[in-house]
C-alpha positions, -999 to 999 in steps of 0.1 A, spaced: -72 -254 -137 -100 -271 -121 -98 -300 -96 -117 -323 -118 -93 -320 -144 -69 -336 -125 -51 -372 -130 -58 -391 -99 -20 -393 -92 -19 -357 -91 -50 -353 -70 -32 -378 -46 4 -360 -44 -13 -326 -41 -34 -339 -17 -12 -353 9 16 -326 5 -17 -303 18 -20 -329 43 17 -326 54 14 -291 56 -19 -285 74 -1 -310 97 32 -293 102 11 -258 104 -11 -272 131 25 -284 151 43 -250 141 13 -227 151 14 -229 190 49 -232 191 63 -202 168 49 -176 191 72 -191 219 97 -189 195 91 -155 187 92 -142 225 128 -158 222 136 -139 195 125 -104 203 142 -114 237 177 -118 220 165 -89 203 164 -66 230 196 -75 244 214 -69 211 196 -34 214 206 -27 251 241 -39 241 247 -13 221 258 -31 192 272 -20 157 249 -6 131 261 -30 105 250 -57 130 216 -41 141 211 -39 99 215 -75 94 192 -81 125 165 -64 112 168 -81 75 170 -115 90 138 -105 117 119 -95 81 128 -129 65 113 -147 95 85 -128 98 79 -136 64 86 -172 64 69 -176 95 36 -160 83 39 -179 53 41 -214 67 29 -209 103 -1 -186 101 -9 -189 63 -7 -159 49 4 -161 12 23 -130 -5 -6 -112 -14 -20 -113 20 -23 -76 35 0 -83 64 22 -99 38 23 -74 13 26 -44 39 57 -59 59 74 -64 24 68 -26 14 77 -15 49 108 -36 45 121 -25 10 117 11 20 135 8 53 160 -19 48 165 -21 5 198 1 14 211 -7 50 213 -42 45 232 -49 14 254 -20 29 258 -39 62 263 -71 37 292 -55 21 276 -59 -15 269 -19 -21 290 11 -21 274 34 0 291 62 -20 262 63 -42 241 76 -23 252 113 -11 235 115 23 240 84 34 260 84 64 273 47 80 271 59 113 243 75 139 219 44 123 215 28 161 185 45 164 164 41 136 175 2 134 161 0 167 127 14 158 125 -9 130 134 -41 148 105 -32 177 80 -25 145 88 -56 128 85 -78 163 52 -62 175 36 -63 137 42 -104 141 31 -100 178 -3 -84 166 -9 -111 141 -7 -140 166 -33 -119 187 -54 -118 156 -48 -158 148 -53 -163 185 -88 -146 191 -103 -152 155 -98 -188 150 -132 -193 128 -118 -169 102 -83 -178 103 -98 -215 93 -120 -198 66 -89 -179 50 -74 -214 39 -106 -224 22 -109 -191 3 -139 -166 -3 -169 -167 -15 -187 -146 -44 -160 -123 -53 -177 -106 -90 -205 -77 -88 -214 -57 -118 -217 -29 -101 -192 -26 -83 -172 -28 -121 -190 -5 -133 -189 21 -107 -148 11 -107 -144 16 -145 -168 50 -144 -141 64 -117 -110 56 -134 -118 69 -166 -131 101 -144 -102 97 -126 -75 97 -153 -95 126 -176 -90 147 -143 -54 141 -140 -46 148 -178 -68 182 -177 -51 193 -143 -15 184 -156 -25 200 -190 -39 231 -166 -8 232 -147 10 250 -179 -11 248 -206 15 263 -231 45 241 -222 25 208 -202 48 191 -227 80 202 -218 75 203 -180 96 184 -156 87 163 -125 104 190 -98 81 217 -120 50 201 -113 55 203 -77 62 239 -79 33 245 -108 10 227 -82 17 247 -54 17 282 -75 -18 274 -90 -49 254 -84 -36 220 -77 -73 205 -72 -82 188 -104 -48 173 -107 -43 160 -72 -80 146 -69 -76 129 -101 -51 106 -85 -70 97 -59 -99 91 -79 -86 73 -106 -69 47 -78 -105 42 -63 -118 35 -95 -86 8 -102 -92 -7 -71 -133 -12 -75 -134 -24 -108 -109 -51 -103 -125 -63 -69 -162 -62 -86 -146 -77 -121 -152 -114 -133 -131 -131 -150 -138 -122 -179 -138 -82 -173 -104 -87 -153 -87 -81 -189 -100 -50 -190 -95 -38 -155 -61 -49 -161 -57 -28 -191 -71 1 -178 -51 2 -151 -20 -11 -165 -25 24 -189 -32 44 -159 1 33 -142 24 34 -170 16 71 -175 21 82 -138 57 60 -142 65 78 -173 58 112 -154 78 104 -125 50 94 -97 69 59 -90 57 49 -57 21 57 -64 22 35 -97 42 3 -81 17 4 -53 -14 4 -74 1 -17 -98 6 -43 -70 -28 -39 -54 -49 -49 -84 -22 -74 -90 -29 -92 -57 -70 -87 -58 -63 -108 -95 -45 -135 -78 -77 -137 -47 -96 -140 -78 -77 -169 -90 -75 -151 -124 -50 -170 -149 -16 -150 -146 16 -166 -160 39 -177 -134 70 -160 -156 49 -122 -147 61 -115 -116 99 -127 -122 96 -107 -156 80 -72 -137 107 -76 -108 135 -79 -132 123 -47 -152 115 -27 -121 152 -34 -108 164 -11 -140 134 12 -144 131 23 -111 166 42 -109 165 48 -148 130 69 -140 148 88 -113 175 100 -140 153 111 -166 123 124 -149 142 159 -148 139 158 -181 113 177 -201 81 152 -213 88 151 -246 127 148 -244 128 119 -221 154 91 -235 168 66 -210 202 74 -201 233 52 -207 236 18 -185 270 25 -179 282 22 -140 245 9 -131 241 -19 -99 216 -39 -99 209 -30 -61 206 6 -69 166 1 -74 162 -16 -41 189 9 -22 169 39 -40 136 26 -26 157 20 10 163 56 11 130 59 33 151 54 61 168 83 60 133 105 75 137 78 102 171 83 112 165 124 110 134 123 129 149 98 154 176 127 161 155 159 162 125 143 183 131 136 219 110 134 251 94 169 257 93 169 215 63 146 211 36 156 190 9 134 209 -11 125 179 -13 158 166 0 147 128 -31 124 126 -54 148 134 -36 170 104 -42 141 80 -80 136 90 -83 177 80 -70 168 50 -99 144 41 -123 175 34 -120 190 -3 -114 224 -7 -149 237 -25 -137 272 -32 -143 286 -64 -109 307 -63 -76 290 -53 -58 309 -23 -23 292 -11 -24 280 23 -15 302 54 17 306 65 24 279 87 46 273 114 70 246 109 56 229 138 26 226 124 35 214 91 26 178 81 55 154 90 63 150 54 64 189 51 84 189 83 109 169 79 121 186 48 116 221 60 138 208 88 168 189 67 165 206 35 155 244 37 163 250 1 144 222 -11 114 229 10 115 260 -9 115 248 -42 84 224 -31 106 195 -31 107 166 -3 124 136 9 90 116 20 87 101 54 81 67 73 55 48 87 78 39 113 88 74 125 53 87 122 42 69 158 77 78 171 71 114 161 38 112 182 43 88 212 83 77 211 90 40 211 61 31 231 41 48 203 61 25 179 57 -5 201 14 -1 201 6 10 165 24 -20 149 7 -42 174 -26 -26 165 -13 -27 129 -11 -63 124 -39 -72 142 -59 -49 124 -48 -62 91 -55 -99 98 -90 -89 104 -89 -68 74 -76 -101 58 -106 -121 72 -131 -94 60 -120 -96 24 -127 -136 14 -165 -127 22 -174 -110 -8 -165 -82 -37 -173 -55 -15 -150 -71 12 -124 -71 -16 -131 -36 -25 -128 -25 15 -91 -46 12 -82 -31 -18 -89 7 -8 -75 3 29 -44 -14 21 -35 4 -13 -40 33 9 -19 22 39 7 9 17 17 45 6 22 58 43 51 35 44 72 59 29 48 89 38 25 102 65 -10 93 74 -21 125 57 -15 100 23 -39 74 38 -73 95 51 -84 112 23 -82 81 -5 -93 54 21 -124 77 32 -132 90 -6 -130 54 -17 -152 39 12 -178 67 9 -180 59 -31 -183 19 -23 -209 27 3 -228 45 -25 -225 17 -47 -240 -4 -20 -266 17 -12 -278 23 -45 -276 -20 -51 -299 -20 -20 -323 5 -34 -323 -10 -67 -328 -43 -47 -357 -31 -30 -374 -14 -58 -371 -44 -83 -389 -64 -51 -418 -39 -50 -427 -40 -86 -426 -81 -88 -447 -82 -55 -471 -57 -75 -469 -77 -106 -477 -109 -88 -507 -88 -70 -522 -74 -105 -518 -111 -118 -537 -127 -86 -563 -97 -91 -571 -103 -129 -570 -143 -120 -601 -133 -93 -616 -112 -117 -620 -142 -143 -631 -163 -116 -659 -140 -106 
């Protein structure tokens, strides 16, 4: 609804509420960092006194809630802001299981591997990550006051037909590559393969079309949403919805949910008209669909039916997402001083940016376990049978900096991450290109909350390269158009002079 259609009374009350919130924010902004220091000291005291795992889990949950509330009402970061989205996803994947367990509202017997003892080290690292992430946000807002003020007013032009068109083409190309690669995994019985068999077939055949199709389709969906006009957003929604529905049905729940979340956030930032009941309905659907999909994805594609709802718990969805705390628990137990990787895992991720252009497929060389990416390493060490059968248990955004540099690495990583995500938020409000950069970086980064950085570098670098090509072509087209117009004006001027002569 536009402001000019509001009644004078509504305008008065809405303006009054905004003034009150603005004044409250101005009062709390210098107070909240000081209060956060006090909260941090209390948390450090709890850690040093070796309180129970239950207490530490509840502390981490309360800290997450305080950080989200403070970011919203003190810093002015809405739910769709990059720092907020990252913190919400990080919290779900690391606390979705242990907080309901600590509150006594979830039966841990439903999670076979879960051991209610020995969680303290992992929970301490989670607490440090939340504390330091919020500190990074404080630093960003303290050093970028002008940008933070612009954040409250909103952005400028966020429509570009070239970005939208490039995104649509990439989305179509990516889906075609993905479907073609899926069929090539088993040309005769592709409609009978299960989720686990997909990974086995990838390891035994050429997976490049299949995996690259996922990456290209995600890039396309983000660009299409970022460059779309209000009318074009409908087509971006339809295309992305069909794509993530297919992914979800195949069993790729995490990538599908993250892609849908980022496109939804982009649409809200462009002030799209979205029913207010849609988010609540979506969350309710996912609470049921996530645990169901975990069971049915091991059935053949052409024989998947919903299992019985008997025995289901409403918290099964968050608890299943919260199992990403396991790689953190295992890593904290296995890695100690003298065993840190000192940044090698990030170099492994960077090596995966370059595509494999060889004409003949050959499996990778037999690497030692220590040289594997973190998500493969933790599976090989803790579940050798699963690793040999091409399965995995994922990884953790908190575990990787700890694996490289210990607790100081976690502290430094999350301070820097909070600062950089706030800067990314400031960039996104300026143009469709800024919004596209925001979506590409955030979409890739969110996936690292339950994986390692090898899943960030490839889609982020490829996506930014595609956006750069769109920008260069746009500048080139504009330069040619200006040259053509100058030539036309010169020709008209010459004709006029000849007539006068």
